[in-house]
N, C-alpha and C positions, 0 to 999 in steps of 0.2 A: 568234560566233553572238548574234543579237539577243534580248532578253529575252522577246519575244513568242514566238519559235520555241522558247524553253525551256519556256514555260509551256502551249503548245499540246497537248502530250501529256497534261498533267494535266487540262486542261479536257475533253479526248476521254475521258479515264478516267471522269471525273464523269459526263459524258453517256452513256456506254456503261453505268455502273452503275446509273443511273436509268431507262434505256430498258428497257421491258417490265417494270419493277418493280411489284410489288402496292402497296407503300407506301414513302414516303420521309418520314421524320421529323426535324426539326430540333430539337436541345436546345441549352441553354446548359449548359456542362459545368463552368464555373469554379468552383472551391472543392473539387472532389473531390480526395482524396488519391491518391497513386500505387497503393495497395493497392486503393482502392475503384473506381479507374478500370480496372485490371487485372481485377478480378473482374468488372465490367460487361462489359468487352470479351470476356472468355472465355465468359461466359453468352450474349451475342449470338452470337458465333461458332459456338457449339454449337447454337443454334437455327437457324442458315443465315442470319444477319443480318450484312450487312457495315456496319461502324461505323467512320467515319474523320472527321479533322478536316481541313478544307480552308481556304484563304483564302476569305473571302466574295467577293471580286471573281472569282475562279476559278469558283466556284458559280454566280454571277450570269450569267457568260458561258455555262456549261453549260446553265442553265435556260432561256436566251432562246429563244422559240419553241416550247417545249414545255409540257406541262400543269403542270409544276413552276413555272413562271413566277410563279405566285401567292407563291412563297416567298421571292421576291426582296426583298419589303418587309420581311423579317425578317432580312435579312443585314446585321447591324450587331452588333459584340460578338462574344464568343468563342462559336462554334457549332460544333456536330458533326452529321453527318448519318448516320442509321441507314436502311439500305436493305434491304428484304426482297423477294425475288423471287418467294417461294412462297406464304406466308401473309401476309394483309395485316394481322393483328392481332398477330402474335407479337412484333414490335418494340415496340409500344405497352405490351403486358403486361410485358415485362422492364424497359422503361424507367420504367413507372409505378411499379415497386417502388422504384426509385431516387429518383424525384420525392417519394414519400411518405416516404422514410428520409432524405433530404438536402434541406435547404431551399435550398441554393445551386444545385441541379440542377433545371432547369425544362424543360417543354416549350415550344417556341416557335411551331411550326406543323407542318402535314405535309399530304401528298397520299396520299390513301387511294383506291385504284382509280379515280384520276383526279380525284377530288373533294377540295377544299381542306378541311382540318379545323383549326380553331383549338385552342388549348391545352385548353379546356373539353370539346370534343368528342373529342379524343385520350384524355383522362382517362375519358370516358364509354365509349369504345369499348375501352378497356383492361379495364373491368369486366364487359364481355360474357363469359360463360363459353366455353369452348372447344367445338368442333364436338362432340367426344366427349361432353362433359358434356351439351350440349343434346340429343344423341341418346339417350343414357341415360334423361334425363328424360322424353323423348317416349315411349320404349319402356316405361318404368316407368308412365307414366300410361295406356298403352293396355293394359298388363298387369293394372293394378289391377282394372278391373271384372270381368275374366275370373277373376282370382284369387278375388275376393269371391264370384262366382257359384259356383265350385267348392266354396268352403268351406260356403256354405249347402246345396248339394246333398249335401255330405258328411255335414252335421249332420243333414239330413233322413233320409238313409239310415241314419245310426247310430241315430236316434231311432226310426225304423221297424224297423230291424233288431233294436234291443233290444225292442221290443213283440212283434215276432214271434217272438223267441227265447223270451220269456216266456210266450207263448200257446203255442207248440209243445210243451212238456213237459206241459202242463195237458190237452192233447187226447189225449196218448199213453196 
């Protein structure tokens, strides 16, 4: 069996993993200890992110003719790819924690919802709060004026109620 025939299933596996993905992020992982890498993989797996190390030439072939072709310029050195099918930001958030904690671990580039993102953009996107946090802030800001209005009305009623109660026994 020729080497090309042996590598074709791997190229197909890479192509299938990025097909329909919300995000694909390349990282340089060299320098992580086994424990750190195991913890990273576990955290990514629990979040539904596929994280794998492939040969650069195989990734290059899998990316040809797709929206991920812009990552080919980064395919040199030790790279790993994190692919998220559901949430476009979850991989960046998890990986950003490791980028901050370990100087040897770095973002290389990524494609988020079909758009290329450089390492600075990936860090910026990782700092965006989650959807739930943003919705909580929105509802909190919408609720604040109503709550303040209710407090003012309550104080007016208590003030007027106190005066009415003070006047009521005097008239009796």
